[in-house]
Each structure stands twice: as structure tokens, then as C-alpha cells.
C-alpha positions as a Markdown table, in Angstrom:
| # | Residue | x | y | z |
|---|---|---|---|---|
| 1 | Met | -28.3 | -2.3 | 37.5 |
| 2 | Ile | -24.7 | -0.9 | 37.1 |
| 3 | Thr | -24.3 | 2.8 | 38.1 |
| 4 | Ile | -21.2 | 4.6 | 37.9 |
| 5 | Arg | -19.7 | 8.2 | 38.7 |
| 6 | Thr | -19.7 | 10.2 | 35.3 |
| 7 | Val | -17.3 | 12.9 | 34.3 |
| 8 | Asp | -19.9 | 15.6 | 34.9 |
| 9 | Gln | -19.8 | 15.0 | 38.5 |
| 10 | Leu | -16.1 | 15.7 | 38.9 |
| 11 | Ser | -14.6 | 19.0 | 40.0 |
| 12 | Ile | -12.2 | 19.2 | 37.2 |
| 13 | Ser | -11.8 | 22.9 | 36.8 |
| 14 | Gly | -8.2 | 24.0 | 36.5 |
| 15 | Ser | -7.0 | 20.4 | 36.9 |
| 16 | Arg | -5.5 | 17.7 | 34.6 |
| 17 | Val | -7.4 | 14.8 | 33.5 |
| 18 | Phe | -6.0 | 11.5 | 32.5 |
| 19 | Tyr | -8.5 | 10.6 | 29.6 |
| 20 | Arg | -8.4 | 6.8 | 28.6 |
| 21 | Val | -10.1 | 6.4 | 25.2 |
| 22 | Asp | -10.3 | 3.8 | 22.5 |
| 23 | Tyr | -8.9 | 5.1 | 19.4 |
| 24 | Asn | -7.9 | 1.6 | 18.2 |
| 25 | Val | -9.3 | 2.8 | 14.7 |
| 26 | Pro | -8.9 | 0.8 | 11.5 |
| 27 | Leu | -6.0 | 2.1 | 9.3 |
| 28 | Asp | -5.2 | 1.8 | 5.7 |
| 29 | Asp | -1.4 | 2.6 | 5.8 |
| 30 | Leu | -1.6 | 5.9 | 7.4 |
| 31 | Thr | -5.2 | 6.8 | 6.6 |
| 32 | Ile | -8.1 | 6.2 | 9.2 |
| 33 | Thr | -10.9 | 4.5 | 7.3 |
| 34 | Asp | -13.5 | 4.8 | 10.1 |
| 35 | Ala | -13.1 | 7.5 | 12.7 |
| 36 | Thr | -16.3 | 6.6 | 14.6 |
| 37 | Arg | -14.3 | 5.8 | 17.8 |
| 38 | Ile | -12.7 | 9.3 | 17.7 |
| 39 | Glu | -16.0 | 11.1 | 16.8 |
| 40 | Glu | -17.7 | 9.5 | 19.7 |
| 41 | Thr | -15.3 | 10.9 | 22.4 |
| 42 | Leu | -15.8 | 14.5 | 21.2 |
| 43 | Pro | -18.8 | 15.4 | 23.7 |
| 44 | Thr | -16.7 | 14.4 | 26.7 |
| 45 | Leu | -13.6 | 16.2 | 25.2 |
| 46 | Arg | -15.7 | 19.3 | 24.5 |
| 47 | Met | -17.3 | 19.1 | 28.1 |
| 48 | Met | -14.2 | 18.8 | 29.9 |
| 49 | Arg | -12.5 | 21.9 | 28.1 |
| 50 | Glu | -15.5 | 23.9 | 28.9 |
| 51 | Arg | -14.9 | 23.3 | 32.4 |
| 52 | Asp | -11.4 | 24.3 | 32.0 |
| 53 | Ala | -9.6 | 21.0 | 32.3 |
| 54 | Ala | -6.3 | 20.3 | 30.8 |
| 55 | Ile | -6.5 | 16.8 | 29.1 |
| 56 | Val | -4.0 | 14.2 | 28.8 |
| 57 | Ile | -5.3 | 11.8 | 26.2 |
| 58 | Ala | -4.0 | 8.0 | 26.2 |
| 59 | Ser | -5.1 | 5.1 | 23.9 |
| 60 | His | -3.7 | 1.8 | 22.4 |
| 61 | Leu | -3.6 | 1.0 | 18.7 |
| 62 | Gly | -3.5 | -2.5 | 17.2 |
| 63 | Arg | -1.2 | -5.3 | 18.7 |
| 64 | Pro | 2.5 | -4.0 | 18.8 |
| 65 | Lys | 3.2 | -6.7 | 21.5 |
| 66 | Gly | 5.1 | -4.3 | 23.8 |
| 67 | Gln | 7.5 | -3.1 | 21.3 |
| 68 | Arg | 7.7 | 0.4 | 19.5 |
| 69 | Asn | 6.3 | 0.0 | 16.1 |
| 70 | Glu | 5.6 | 2.9 | 13.8 |
| 71 | Lys | 3.0 | 1.0 | 12.0 |
| 72 | Phe | 1.1 | 1.4 | 15.3 |
| 73 | Ser | 1.8 | 4.9 | 16.0 |
| 74 | Leu | -1.0 | 7.2 | 16.9 |
| 75 | Lys | 0.3 | 10.0 | 15.0 |
| 76 | Pro | -2.6 | 9.7 | 12.2 |
| 77 | Val | -5.1 | 9.8 | 15.1 |
| 78 | Arg | -3.7 | 13.1 | 16.3 |
| 79 | Thr | -4.2 | 14.6 | 13.0 |
| 80 | Arg | -7.8 | 13.6 | 12.5 |
| 81 | Leu | -8.7 | 14.4 | 16.2 |
| 82 | Ala | -7.2 | 18.0 | 15.6 |
| 83 | Glu | -9.5 | 18.2 | 12.5 |
| 84 | Leu | -12.6 | 17.0 | 14.2 |
| 85 | Ile | -12.2 | 19.1 | 17.3 |
| 86 | Gly | -11.1 | 22.3 | 15.6 |
| 87 | Ser | -8.0 | 22.7 | 18.0 |
| 88 | Asp | -4.4 | 22.0 | 18.3 |
| 89 | Val | -3.5 | 18.7 | 19.8 |
| 90 | Gln | 0.0 | 18.5 | 21.2 |
| 91 | Trp | 2.1 | 15.3 | 20.9 |
| 92 | Ala | 4.4 | 13.2 | 23.4 |
| 93 | Asn | 6.4 | 10.6 | 21.6 |
| 94 | Asp | 5.9 | 8.2 | 24.5 |
| 95 | Cys | 3.3 | 7.6 | 27.2 |
| 96 | Val | 5.7 | 7.8 | 30.4 |
| 97 | Gly | 8.8 | 9.3 | 31.3 |
| 98 | Ala | 10.3 | 12.7 | 32.2 |
| 99 | Asp | 9.6 | 14.2 | 28.8 |
| 100 | Val | 6.1 | 13.3 | 29.0 |
| 101 | Glu | 5.4 | 14.4 | 32.5 |
| 102 | Gln | 6.9 | 17.6 | 31.7 |
| 103 | Lys | 4.5 | 18.2 | 28.7 |
| 104 | Ala | 1.8 | 17.1 | 30.9 |
| 105 | Thr | 2.7 | 19.7 | 33.7 |
| 106 | Gln | 2.8 | 22.7 | 31.2 |
| 107 | Leu | -0.6 | 22.1 | 29.8 |
| 108 | Lys | -2.9 | 25.0 | 30.3 |
| 109 | Ser | -6.7 | 24.7 | 30.8 |
| 110 | Gly | -8.5 | 23.7 | 27.5 |
| 111 | Gln | -5.3 | 22.2 | 25.8 |
| 112 | Leu | -5.0 | 18.6 | 24.8 |
| 113 | Leu | -2.0 | 16.2 | 24.9 |
| 114 | Leu | -2.0 | 12.9 | 22.9 |
| 115 | Leu | 0.2 | 10.3 | 24.2 |
| 116 | Glu | 1.9 | 7.6 | 22.0 |
| 117 | Asn | 0.5 | 4.0 | 21.9 |
| 118 | Leu | 0.3 | 2.6 | 25.5 |
| 119 | Arg | 0.8 | -0.9 | 24.1 |
| 120 | Phe | 4.4 | 0.0 | 23.1 |
| 121 | His | 5.1 | -0.9 | 26.7 |
| 122 | Ser | 4.5 | -4.6 | 27.6 |
| 123 | Glu | 3.6 | -3.4 | 31.2 |
| 124 | Glu | 0.3 | -2.0 | 29.9 |
| 125 | Glu | -1.3 | -5.4 | 28.9 |
| 126 | Ala | 0.2 | -6.8 | 32.0 |
| 127 | Asp | -1.8 | -4.6 | 34.2 |
| 128 | Asp | 1.4 | -3.6 | 35.8 |
| 129 | Arg | 1.1 | -1.4 | 38.9 |
| 130 | Gly | 4.5 | 0.3 | 38.4 |
| 131 | Phe | 3.7 | 1.4 | 34.9 |
| 132 | Ala | 0.2 | 2.5 | 36.3 |
| 133 | Gln | 2.1 | 4.7 | 38.9 |
| 134 | Gln | 4.1 | 6.3 | 36.1 |
| 135 | Leu | 0.9 | 7.1 | 34.2 |
| 136 | Arg | -0.7 | 8.4 | 37.5 |
| 137 | Lys | 2.2 | 11.3 | 37.6 |
| 138 | Leu | 0.4 | 12.9 | 34.6 |
| 139 | Ala | -2.8 | 14.0 | 36.0 |
| 140 | Asp | -5.1 | 14.8 | 39.0 |
| 141 | Phe | -8.3 | 12.8 | 37.8 |
| 142 | Tyr | -9.0 | 9.9 | 35.6 |
| 143 | Val | -12.0 | 9.5 | 33.1 |
| 144 | Asn | -12.4 | 6.4 | 31.2 |
| 145 | Asp | -14.4 | 6.4 | 27.9 |
| 146 | Ala | -12.5 | 3.3 | 26.3 |
| 147 | Phe | -15.5 | 0.9 | 26.4 |
| 148 | Gly | -14.0 | -1.1 | 23.6 |
| 149 | Ala | -11.1 | -1.8 | 26.1 |
| 150 | Ser | -12.8 | -1.8 | 29.2 |
| 151 | His | -13.1 | -5.8 | 29.1 |
| 152 | Arg | -9.3 | -6.0 | 29.5 |
| 153 | Ala | -7.5 | -5.8 | 32.8 |
| 154 | His | -4.8 | -3.6 | 31.4 |
| 155 | Ala | -2.8 | -1.0 | 33.5 |
| 156 | Ser | -4.5 | 2.1 | 32.2 |
| 157 | Ile | -7.8 | 0.3 | 32.5 |
| 158 | Asp | -7.6 | -1.3 | 35.9 |
| 159 | Ala | -4.5 | -0.6 | 37.7 |
| 160 | Leu | -4.5 | 3.1 | 37.2 |
| 161 | Pro | -7.9 | 4.2 | 38.4 |
| 162 | Arg | -7.1 | 2.5 | 41.7 |
| 163 | Leu | -4.4 | 4.9 | 42.4 |
| 164 | Phe | -6.8 | 7.9 | 42.4 |
| 165 | Pro | -9.2 | 8.9 | 45.2 |
| 166 | Thr | -12.6 | 7.2 | 44.5 |
| 167 | Asp | -14.0 | 10.8 | 44.0 |
| 168 | His | -11.3 | 11.6 | 41.4 |
| 169 | Ile | -12.5 | 8.8 | 38.9 |
| 170 | Ala | -15.3 | 8.6 | 36.7 |
| 171 | Gly | -16.6 | 7.3 | 33.4 |
| 172 | Gly | -16.9 | 9.6 | 30.3 |
| 173 | Leu | -20.2 | 10.5 | 28.5 |
| 174 | Leu | -19.6 | 7.6 | 26.0 |
| 175 | Leu | -19.0 | 5.0 | 28.6 |
| 176 | Ala | -22.2 | 6.1 | 30.3 |
| 177 | Lys | -24.2 | 6.0 | 27.2 |
| 178 | Glu | -22.7 | 2.5 | 26.4 |
| 179 | Ile | -23.8 | 1.0 | 29.7 |
| 180 | Glu | -27.2 | 2.6 | 29.5 |
| 181 | Phe | -28.0 | 1.1 | 26.0 |
| 182 | Leu | -26.6 | -2.3 | 26.7 |
| 183 | Gln | -28.4 | -2.5 | 29.9 |
| 184 | Lys | -31.5 | -2.2 | 27.8 |
| 185 | Ile | -30.5 | -5.4 | 26.0 |
| 186 | Thr | -29.6 | -7.2 | 29.2 |
| 187 | Asn | -32.9 | -6.3 | 31.0 |
| 188 | Val | -35.0 | -6.1 | 27.9 |
| 189 | Ser | -38.7 | -5.2 | 28.4 |
| 190 | Asp | -39.8 | -4.2 | 24.9 |
| 191 | Arg | -40.6 | -7.3 | 22.9 |
| 192 | Pro | -40.3 | -9.1 | 20.5 |
| 193 | Phe | -36.5 | -8.8 | 21.2 |
| 194 | Val | -34.4 | -10.0 | 17.9 |
| 195 | Ala | -30.8 | -10.7 | 18.1 |
| 196 | Leu | -29.0 | -10.5 | 14.6 |
| 197 | Leu | -25.6 | -12.4 | 14.7 |
| 198 | Gly | -23.0 | -12.9 | 11.9 |
| 199 | Gly | -19.4 | -12.8 | 11.4 |
| 200 | Ala | -16.8 | -15.5 | 10.8 |
| 201 | Lys | -16.8 | -17.7 | 13.7 |
| 202 | Ile | -18.5 | -18.7 | 17.0 |
| 203 | Ala | -15.3 | -19.2 | 18.8 |
| 204 | Gly | -14.9 | -16.1 | 21.3 |
| 205 | Lys | -18.7 | -15.5 | 21.2 |
| 206 | Ile | -19.9 | -18.7 | 22.9 |
| 207 | Glu | -20.9 | -17.1 | 26.1 |
| 208 | Pro | -22.7 | -14.0 | 24.5 |
| 209 | Leu | -24.3 | -16.4 | 22.1 |
| 210 | Glu | -25.8 | -18.4 | 24.7 |
| 211 | Ala | -26.8 | -15.4 | 26.6 |
| 212 | Leu | -28.5 | -14.0 | 23.7 |
| 213 | Val | -30.4 | -17.1 | 22.8 |
| 214 | Ser | -31.7 | -17.0 | 26.5 |
| 215 | Leu | -32.7 | -13.3 | 26.3 |
| 216 | Ala | -34.1 | -13.1 | 22.6 |
| 217 | Asp | -37.3 | -14.2 | 21.2 |
| 218 | Thr | -35.6 | -14.9 | 18.0 |
| 219 | Val | -31.9 | -15.2 | 17.0 |
| 220 | Leu | -31.2 | -14.5 | 13.2 |
| 221 | Ile | -27.9 | -16.0 | 12.3 |
| 222 | Gly | -25.8 | -15.3 | 9.1 |
| 223 | Gly | -22.3 | -15.1 | 7.8 |
| 224 | Gly | -19.6 | -17.5 | 8.6 |
| 225 | Met | -21.5 | -18.2 | 12.0 |
| 226 | Ala | -24.5 | -19.6 | 10.0 |
| 227 | Asn | -22.3 | -21.9 | 8.1 |
| 228 | Thr | -21.2 | -23.7 | 11.2 |
| 229 | Phe | -24.7 | -24.2 | 12.5 |
| 230 | Leu | -25.9 | -25.4 | 9.1 |
| 231 | Ala | -22.9 | -27.9 | 9.1 |
| 232 | Ala | -23.9 | -29.1 | 12.7 |
| 233 | Arg | -27.3 | -29.9 | 11.4 |
| 234 | Gly | -25.9 | -32.0 | 8.5 |
| 235 | Val | -25.9 | -29.6 | 5.6 |
| 236 | Lys | -23.1 | -30.1 | 3.4 |
| 237 | Met | -21.2 | -26.8 | 3.2 |
| 238 | Gly | -18.8 | -27.4 | 0.7 |
| 239 | Ala | -15.6 | -25.2 | 0.8 |
| 240 | Ser | -17.4 | -22.6 | 3.2 |
| 241 | Leu | -15.8 | -21.5 | 6.1 |
| 242 | Val | -17.0 | -23.6 | 9.0 |
| 243 | Asp | -15.8 | -23.2 | 12.7 |
| 244 | Gly | -15.1 | -27.0 | 13.3 |
| 245 | Glu | -14.2 | -26.3 | 17.0 |
| 246 | Ser | -17.4 | -24.9 | 17.6 |
| 247 | Met | -19.8 | -27.5 | 16.0 |
| 248 | Glu | -20.7 | -28.9 | 19.6 |
| 249 | Val | -21.7 | -25.5 | 20.7 |
| 250 | Ala | -23.8 | -25.0 | 17.5 |
| 251 | Lys | -25.6 | -28.5 | 18.3 |
| 252 | Arg | -26.6 | -27.6 | 21.7 |
| 253 | Ile | -28.3 | -24.2 | 20.9 |
| 254 | Pro | -32.1 | -25.0 | 20.7 |
| 255 | Ala | -33.1 | -24.9 | 17.2 |
| 256 | Ser | -36.5 | -23.4 | 18.2 |
| 257 | Lys | -34.9 | -20.0 | 19.0 |
| 258 | Ile | -32.8 | -19.6 | 16.1 |
| 259 | Val | -33.5 | -18.9 | 12.3 |
| 260 | Leu | -30.8 | -19.9 | 9.9 |
| 261 | Pro | -30.3 | -19.0 | 6.0 |
| 262 | Val | -32.5 | -21.0 | 3.4 |
| 263 | Asp | -30.3 | -19.8 | 0.5 |
| 264 | Leu | -26.7 | -18.6 | 0.1 |
| 265 | Val | -24.6 | -16.6 | -2.3 |
| 266 | Leu | -21.8 | -18.4 | -3.7 |
| 267 | Gln | -18.5 | -17.3 | -4.9 |
| 268 | Asp | -19.5 | -17.2 | -8.5 |
| 269 | Ser | -22.6 | -15.1 | -7.3 |
| 270 | Ser | -25.0 | -17.8 | -8.1 |
| 271 | Ile | -27.7 | -18.8 | -5.4 |
| 272 | Ala | -27.7 | -22.2 | -3.7 |
| 273 | Glu | -30.7 | -23.6 | -1.8 |
| 274 | Val | -29.4 | -24.8 | 1.5 |
| 275 | Ser | -31.8 | -27.6 | 1.5 |
| 276 | Lys | -29.7 | -29.2 | -1.3 |
| 277 | Gly | -26.5 | -28.6 | 0.2 |
| 278 | Leu | -23.3 | -27.5 | -1.5 |
| 279 | Arg | -20.7 | -29.3 | -3.5 |
| 280 | Gly | -17.2 | -29.5 | -2.5 |
| 281 | Asp | -15.8 | -26.6 | -4.5 |
| 282 | Gln | -18.8 | -24.1 | -3.6 |
| 283 | Lys | -18.2 | -21.6 | -1.1 |
| 284 | Ala | -21.0 | -19.5 | 0.7 |
| 285 | Leu | -20.1 | -15.7 | 0.9 |
| 286 | Asp | -23.5 | -14.1 | 1.6 |
| 287 | Ile | -27.1 | -14.9 | 2.5 |
| 288 | Gly | -29.4 | -15.2 | -0.3 |
| 289 | Pro | -32.6 | -13.4 | -1.3 |
| 290 | Lys | -35.0 | -15.6 | 0.4 |
| 291 | Thr | -33.0 | -15.4 | 3.6 |
| 292 | Ile | -33.1 | -11.6 | 3.3 |
| 293 | Ala | -36.9 | -11.7 | 3.1 |
| 294 | Glu | -37.2 | -14.1 | 5.9 |
| 295 | Phe | -35.0 | -12.0 | 8.2 |
| 296 | Asp | -36.6 | -8.7 | 7.1 |
| 297 | Ala | -39.9 | -10.1 | 8.1 |
| 298 | Val | -38.9 | -10.9 | 11.7 |
| 299 | Leu | -36.9 | -7.6 | 12.1 |
| 300 | Glu | -40.3 | -5.7 | 11.0 |
| 301 | Arg | -42.0 | -7.0 | 14.0 |
| 302 | Ala | -39.2 | -6.3 | 16.6 |
| 303 | Arg | -39.4 | -3.8 | 19.3 |
| 304 | Thr | -35.6 | -4.4 | 20.4 |
| 305 | Val | -32.8 | -5.3 | 18.1 |
| 306 | Phe | -29.2 | -6.1 | 18.8 |
| 307 | Trp | -26.9 | -6.8 | 15.9 |
| 308 | Asn | -23.2 | -8.1 | 15.9 |
| 309 | Gly | -21.4 | -9.3 | 12.8 |
| 310 | Pro | -21.9 | -9.1 | 9.0 |
| 311 | Met | -23.9 | -11.5 | 7.0 |
| 312 | Gly | -21.2 | -12.2 | 4.7 |
| 313 | Met | -18.1 | -10.8 | 2.9 |
| 314 | Phe | -19.5 | -7.5 | 2.8 |
| 315 | Glu | -16.1 | -5.8 | 1.8 |
| 316 | Lys | -16.8 | -7.0 | -1.6 |
| 317 | Glu | -19.8 | -5.2 | -3.3 |
| 318 | Glu | -21.0 | -8.5 | -4.8 |
| 319 | Phe | -21.3 | -10.3 | -1.4 |
| 320 | Ala | -22.6 | -7.2 | 0.4 |
| 321 | Lys | -26.3 | -7.3 | -0.4 |
| 322 | Gly | -27.3 | -9.4 | 2.7 |
| 323 | Thr | -25.4 | -7.1 | 5.2 |
| 324 | Met | -26.5 | -3.9 | 3.6 |
| 325 | Ala | -30.2 | -5.3 | 3.6 |
| 326 | Met | -29.9 | -6.1 | 7.3 |
| 327 | Ala | -28.7 | -2.5 | 7.8 |
| 328 | Arg | -31.8 | -1.3 | 6.2 |
| 329 | Ala | -33.9 | -3.5 | 7.9 |
| 330 | Val | -32.6 | -2.8 | 11.5 |
| 331 | Ala | -32.7 | 0.9 | 10.7 |
| 332 | Glu | -36.5 | 1.0 | 9.5 |
| 333 | Ala | -37.5 | -1.3 | 12.4 |
| 334 | Asp | -39.9 | 0.4 | 15.0 |
| 335 | Ala | -37.6 | -0.5 | 17.7 |
| 336 | Thr | -34.7 | 0.3 | 20.0 |
| 337 | Thr | -31.8 | -0.7 | 17.7 |
| 338 | Val | -28.1 | -1.3 | 19.3 |
| 339 | Val | -25.3 | -2.3 | 16.8 |
| 340 | Gly | -22.4 | -4.0 | 18.8 |
| 341 | Gly | -19.2 | -2.7 | 17.5 |
| 342 | Gly | -16.5 | -4.1 | 15.1 |
| 343 | Glu | -17.4 | -5.0 | 11.5 |
| 344 | Ser | -21.1 | -4.2 | 12.2 |
| 345 | Val | -20.2 | -0.5 | 12.8 |
| 346 | Glu | -18.1 | -0.3 | 9.6 |
| 347 | Ala | -21.1 | -2.0 | 7.6 |
| 348 | Val | -23.7 | 0.4 | 9.0 |
| 349 | Asn | -21.5 | 3.3 | 8.3 |
| 350 | Val | -20.9 | 2.1 | 4.7 |
| 351 | Ser | -24.8 | 1.6 | 4.4 |
| 352 | Gly | -25.7 | 5.2 | 5.2 |
| 353 | Tyr | -28.3 | 4.1 | 7.9 |
| 354 | Ala | -26.0 | 4.9 | 10.8 |
| 355 | Asp | -27.9 | 8.0 | 11.9 |
| 356 | Arg | -31.1 | 5.8 | 12.0 |
| 357 | Ile | -29.8 | 3.4 | 14.4 |
| 358 | Thr | -30.5 | 4.1 | 18.1 |
| 359 | His | -27.0 | 3.3 | 19.5 |
| 360 | Ile | -23.7 | 2.2 | 17.8 |
| 361 | Ser | -21.5 | 0.6 | 20.3 |
| 362 | Thr | -17.8 | 1.2 | 19.9 |
| 363 | Gly | -16.9 | -2.0 | 21.4 |
| 364 | Gly | -17.2 | -5.2 | 19.7 |
| 365 | Gly | -15.8 | -7.8 | 22.0 |
| 366 | Ala | -16.6 | -5.6 | 25.0 |
| 367 | Ser | -20.4 | -5.4 | 24.3 |
| 368 | Leu | -20.7 | -9.1 | 23.6 |
| 369 | Glu | -19.0 | -9.7 | 27.1 |
| 370 | Phe | -21.3 | -7.1 | 28.7 |
| 371 | Ile | -24.4 | -8.8 | 27.5 |
| 372 | Ser | -23.1 | -12.3 | 28.4 |
| 373 | Gly | -23.0 | -11.1 | 31.8 |
| 374 | Ala | -19.2 | -10.9 | 32.3 |
| 375 | Lys | -17.8 | -8.2 | 34.7 |
| 376 | Leu | -15.8 | -5.7 | 32.7 |
| 377 | Pro | -12.7 | -4.6 | 34.7 |
| 378 | Gly | -12.9 | -0.9 | 33.4 |
| 379 | Ile | -16.4 | -0.6 | 34.6 |
| 380 | Glu | -16.1 | -2.6 | 37.7 |
| 381 | Val | -13.3 | -0.3 | 39.0 |
| 382 | Leu | -15.8 | 2.7 | 38.4 |
| 383 | Arg | -19.0 | 1.2 | 39.9 |
| 384 | Thr | -20.7 | 3.1 | 42.6 |
| 385 | Ser | -23.3 | 0.4 | 42.8 |
């Protein structure tokens, strides 16, 4: 079992805290379309303010590739955070340098300062110690709540906490919650354990997929991932998205553990039986009604559920039925339910069932890597055992 020091164990009163968060939120131009990752940090922020800490908040957003790019500015995040927490959030137009250091030094207890995107500096993703030393000047304590970025050995995640005394670093309340619930998956005792997997591709999910097949009693597979499994079993998938590079992986996964779609919704909203295959011009964009019924029956018996990835192109209403049905089925299951980040979180929020899920993870790739048994740099550096 992984244990870490948590923020409530730090003596932060009257001190400045460097608070690394994951505010990598989806944006439509300058509008935040899902503020879950901001909302989930509010308990830690409120607790630190109640303990009279001044808080320097740092995050990345998108992939600016080490260059300043206003498209990836955290300014919209500043606005939404201020609304959510009901307090002014001061702004620094960079994350390092004399001006930033001055603003951090002038912070009073309870005040918040949001830094500009860490990834505007290439040194962040390079885990550069010199860059970390510049960040170290901003605070007396370090708290990490950026679970969604903790699988990356980046400067603010890995190098920076190593520059603080060990009793001055901790995980936030969100990070601690993520570890608690994901360990319920990796050390599952309440069975049957059902994993529900979707999304476009297998690539990037091979180790987590194999780990889940080993851990779970049943693995339900939908979305583009199911297309690849069906193709690997000789089903003609027409023009559907198939991850050709992962065919061999799909072939080696034991058929006895997985349940694949028996019918599919095509681009013209018609239903195709999998057993008959698809014509060359046909494309699968959702799971069909028979598949929904089969998946429902399995989830109804589950006592532990982990879900990652939509069942189809849920962004379009005509292809969202499968994903919305799974959101309902997971929410209604008499089970510990964990939704593993990314598009799954967006789907659950859209479905209206989010408040009935036991735990919604803020990290897509991070949650999958954790379940696969990989060591996450951001957690390893905080471990006490």
C-alpha cells in the first residue's frame, strides 16, 4: 500500500505554499467547458486558507511546447477559480523571475496567486533542476494535487519537491483521495469486479489493459477499442476506426475475460449485427441496443467498477446512447464505482449521473498508469512508505 504525507500534516500557518495543481481544463476558445479539475482542488485550497497560508498556484495547460502562446494562457482559469472560491486570485504573467518572486513575497495569509502556464518554459517538461530552483524561491512548503500530471517526471512534479525538506512536502486532499480509490481497484476485494473500457485506441493503454484483464472478473469493451478487438477476431469492420498497430495486443488478450459488442450503430444511425460484419463503406460510431443490454446485465451484478473511455462518438447526440446508457448503469450499480478521467469524466458530467459515482478521477493517463502498477514520479517523491 502507498502512503504519503498529506497537507493537513504540515505546519503551514503564516507560510507560503507552492500548490501544484492540474488545471489542464478543456477550453472552447476562452470558455472552460468542464471545470471539474478546478472544483476538485477547492477543499485543499479552503483548508490551507483556513490555516492562514498564502498560496502560490501553479499548473500547465495544453501543449505549448516550451513557447509562450496565449492560446494556452491560464487567464480563463483565473477567472473561473475566483468565481468558484469567491475570492480574488492575483495573477503573475510568468511562473519564474523577479516579478513573480516579488508578488509571491508580498502575499498575505489567505491570499492566492496564480502563475502563468509552467509549460511556457521548456525546462518544465525537461525536469530541469535549475528551473525547479527558480520555482523553489516562491514558497516555504510544497503541496501536490496534480494527480493528472503525476505520471510525468516534470520539474514542478519531480525535481521541485526534492528541493524542500521532507517534512515540508505533501499531497493535497485530492491526491490522497485519488490514491485511496485507485488502490481499491488495484487491491480489489469486493467482487465481481467489472472494467468498462472504451475510447478510440488501444495504443498507450496496453499495460493498463493487460493489468485490468488480470485484475477484473469481466472486461467490457466498447468504442474504437472494440473495433480493433473485433477486427483481430476476423470481423470485417468496414471504414471503422481500427488501431492496426495494436492488433497483436488484441489477439493475445484472453477471449474468456472480455465481452465485445454484438451490434453497432453506424454513421447513418442504422444498426449492424457484428456477426455479419460491416461493408467497406460502413463505419461503427456507437454500441447498439443489444450490446447495451448485455453490458447492463454485467454491470448490474458488479460490486466494483472501473470505467475509462466512451462507447462511441458521444459528442454527437445520435451516437451518445451507448455512453449515456453506461453512465446510467455504472451510477445505478450497487458497487464502488471509479471513473478514470479524460473523456469519461466529460461523459459522466453530461449524463447527469456524476453525483452518483463513488469517485471520478481527475487523471486519465495517470489513473491508467497507476492501475497498471507503474510508479508515478509525483507520488513516489512524496511517499512515506
